[in-house]
VEXPA-111593 format. One record per residue (C-alpha): y, x, z; residue in one letter. Coordinates in steps of 0.02 Angstrom, whole numbers, padded with zeros to 5 digits, always signed. Layout:
N
YXZA;...
This chain:
87
+00783-00371-01663X;+00795-00260-01508X;+00949-00299-01409X;+01029-00209-01262X;+01004-00368-01161X;+00818-00357-01199X;+00817-00180-01143X;+00906-00211-00976X;+00795-00356-00941X;+00635-00265-00971X;+00700-00122-00849X;+00755-00237-00711X;+00576-00315-00720X;+00492-00149-00707X;+00603-00097-00561X;+00577-00258-00474X;+00376-00228-00493X;+00387-00063-00429X;+00486-00119-00278X;+00366-00248-00245X;+00211-00137-00256X;+00294-00014-00145X;+00309-00151-00012X;+00144-00214-00026X;+00075-00039-00004X;+00178-00008+00142X;+00122-00170+00221X;-00062-00140+00188X;-00058+00022+00275X;+00007-00059+00440X;-00108-00215+00435X;-00272-00130+00499X;-00259+00039+00561X;-00438+00036+00645X;-00604-00047+00584X;-00736-00089+00698X;-00919-00065+00695X;-00948-00254+00655X;-00824-00235+00511X;-00668-00324+00602X;-00507-00247+00567X;-00398-00207+00714X;-00208-00164+00724X;-00232-00092+00880X;-00278+00099+00904X;-00341+00224+01035X;-00457+00185+01183X;-00532+00014+01181X;-00465-00042+01007X;-00636-00121+00967X;-00720-00136+01137X;-00778-00316+01100X;-00843-00274+00929X;-00967-00122+00952X;-00844+00013+00949X;-00735+00104+00815X;-00824+00139+00647X;-00741+00309+00618X;-00806+00331+00434X;-00740+00160+00385X;-00581+00184+00474X;-00561+00354+00386X;-00591+00289+00223X;-00473+00140+00245X;-00322+00261+00305X;-00360+00379+00150X;-00365+00218+00036X;-00192+00159+00112X;-00125+00333+00096X;-00176+00341-00084X;-00104+00174-00124X;+00066+00216-00048X;+00073+00375-00152X;+00035+00285-00316X;+00162+00150-00275X;+00291+00289-00234X;+00235+00384-00405X;+00252+00218-00503X;+00425+00172-00421X;+00487+00351-00473X;+00425+00328-00646X;+00501+00157-00665X;+00670+00227-00593X;+00662+00366-00719X;+00629+00250-00863X;+00789+00150-00814X;+00906+00301-00829X;
């Protein structure tokens, strides 16, 4: 039998999962803004960010930033869908 309590419980779990995925996506975007040529992630950006690691790997850094942006967009979309489902 489908009860209101089960429905509300399911909606609460969906909202919590969406909020968690948004916080994870935001954290990933801030953890490594630059990738060095030896593969080392660096939170620093700008001149000298990877001076001891062979310089900045521009292609890898660009890919990482695009992936973080896509993850953030997807998490936002899921959160919006979860919120819409609870109304």
